[in-house]
N, C-alpha and C positions, 0 to 999 in steps of 0.2 A: 821181864818179870811176869810171872803168871798171876792172873787174877784169882782172887780167893772169894769163895762164897761167904758173904758177911751175914751171919744169922741175925745181927742186930737190925737189919733192914727188913727182915721178914715180918709179915703181918701175922697176928695170932690166928689160930685155926678158928673156923666159924662156918656158918652156913651162908648161902646166897641171900642177898637182901631181896625180899619180895618186891614185885612191881607195886607202884603206888596205885591207889584207887582212883586217881585223877583221870581226867579225859586225855586220851592220847592224841597227839598231833597227826597220827597216821590212822589209816582205816583198819578195821578189824581183820580184813583179809590180808593186808600187808603184815600186820603184827603177828598173825598166826603163821604165815609163811616164814617170816624172819625168825620167829621163836623156834620153829622147827629147824631152820638152818643152824642156829646156835646150839640147839640141843644135839643135833647130829655132829657138829664140830666137837662139842665137849665129849661125846662118846668116842670119837676118833682120838682125841687127846688122851682119854683114859686107856684106850688101846695101846698107846705108846707108853704110858705109865706102867701098864701091866706087861709090857713087852710081848704083846700078842703075836701070833704067827703072821707070816706074810699074807696068808689067805684071809685071816680075820681082818687085818688092817686094810686089805684091798676091799673087802665087803663093806667095812665102815666107810672107806673112802668113796665107794660107789653110792652108798646111801647119802652121804653128804653132797656128792655131785648131783644127785637127783633133787635134793632140797634146794641147791643153788639154781638148778634149771627151773625149778617150780616157784621161785620167788615172784611175788606179785608186784613187780617193779612199776607197772603202769599205775598202781594205786598210790604212787608217790605224789601225784598231782601234775600240775601244768608246767612245772619248772623243767624245761627241756635240758638244761645243763646238768641238773641234778640227776635226771633220768639217764642221760648219756654216760655220765661218770659212773653211776651205779651199774649200768650194763657192762662197762669196761672192767670194773673190779670183779664182777661176777664171772665174766668170761675168763679172766686170769685165774680165778679160784678154780674154775672147772678145768682149765688147761693144766694147772699144777696137780690137781687130783688125778687127772689122766696120767700125768708123769709119775705120780706116787704109785699108781697101780702097775706101771711098767717097770719100776725099780725092783731090784732084787736085793734083799738084805735090809736090815733094820736101819742102819746109819744113812743109807741112800734115801730111804723112805722118810726118815726124820728131816733131811734137808728139804724135801718137797713139802713136808708138813710145816716147816719154818716159813716157807714162801706163802703157803695157804694162810698161815697165822698172820703174817704181815699184811696181806691183802684184805683179809677179813677185818682186821683192826681198822684199816682205813675205811672200809665199807660201813662198819658200825658207826664211825664218827661222821661219815658223809650223810647217811640217811637219818642220823640222830634217833636211833632206836630208843624208845622211851618206855619200854615195859619191864626192864630189868637193868641192874648194874652189870657192866661187863668189865672185868679186871684184865689189864695187860700186865703179865708177869714176865720177868727177865732173869735168865741165869747167865752170869758172866763167864762161866766155865764151860758152857756147851761148845761142842765142836772145837776142842783143843784151845780153849780160851778165846775163841772168836765171839762167843756170846750169841744168844738167841732168845726171842720172845715167844710167848703163846698167850692165849686168852683163857680166862677162867670165869666161872659163875660164882666163885667163892674167893674170899681173900686168902684162904689156906693154900699154901704152895704145894703142888704135886707136880714135880718136874718130869716132863715127858722126854727130856733129852738125856738125862743121867739118872734114871729112876732107881737103879739098884745101888749105885755108889753114893749118890747124893739126892735122895728123894725130896728133900725140903730145901735144896739149894735154889735160891731165887729171891726176888723182891718184887713188890708191886711197883710198876713204873707209872701206871695210869689207872684211874678208875673212871670209866665212862658212865656218866649218870645223867641222862636227859629226861628222867622221870618228872612228870609235872609236880610242882611243889604245891602242897595243900595249904 
C-alpha cells in the first residue's frame, strides 16, 4: 500500500522562530560558524525545491562543504567525546556533499542530499545548537514511498524531494529547540 501525504499533519505556514536573547551555551565563534552551516544547508534545500541545474546544486553543495570544513568545533569545549562525534558527523556530511557533486541528475543528487540531511540532523542534536529552532520535516512519499527527511528553519513545508508534484507534502517530525529559556 502506498503511503499518502497527510495534509492534516502539516504545520501552518510561518516564519522561522528567532533565536532567544538568552546566553548561549556555545561560543560566539561556534555559533557563527554553525549558523553559516545551517544557512548554506537551507540554500541547498531551496535549490532542490526550485529544481536548480546540476551546476547550481553543485555550487551550493561546495558552499555547504566549505561551511562544514570551517566549523569551529574546537570551540565546543573540553568534552572529547562530543568533539570526536561532531568531527565524525562533519566528515560524513563533507563526504556526502562530495558525492552529491559527483552525481549526475536530480534524483541521484537528492539521495545524497537525504544523507546530508540525516547527518546534519544528528549533528544539530549532538552539539545542541541553541541560536535557532531547527525543524526536521518528513515526506512519506519521497523516493517511491520510501520516505525522506530534511531540515528547515521554518515550520512551513517546502518539499525538496517532490517539489513540483507535491510541494507541501510533509510533516514536522521534530523541532529541535535548545534555545535558553528566559
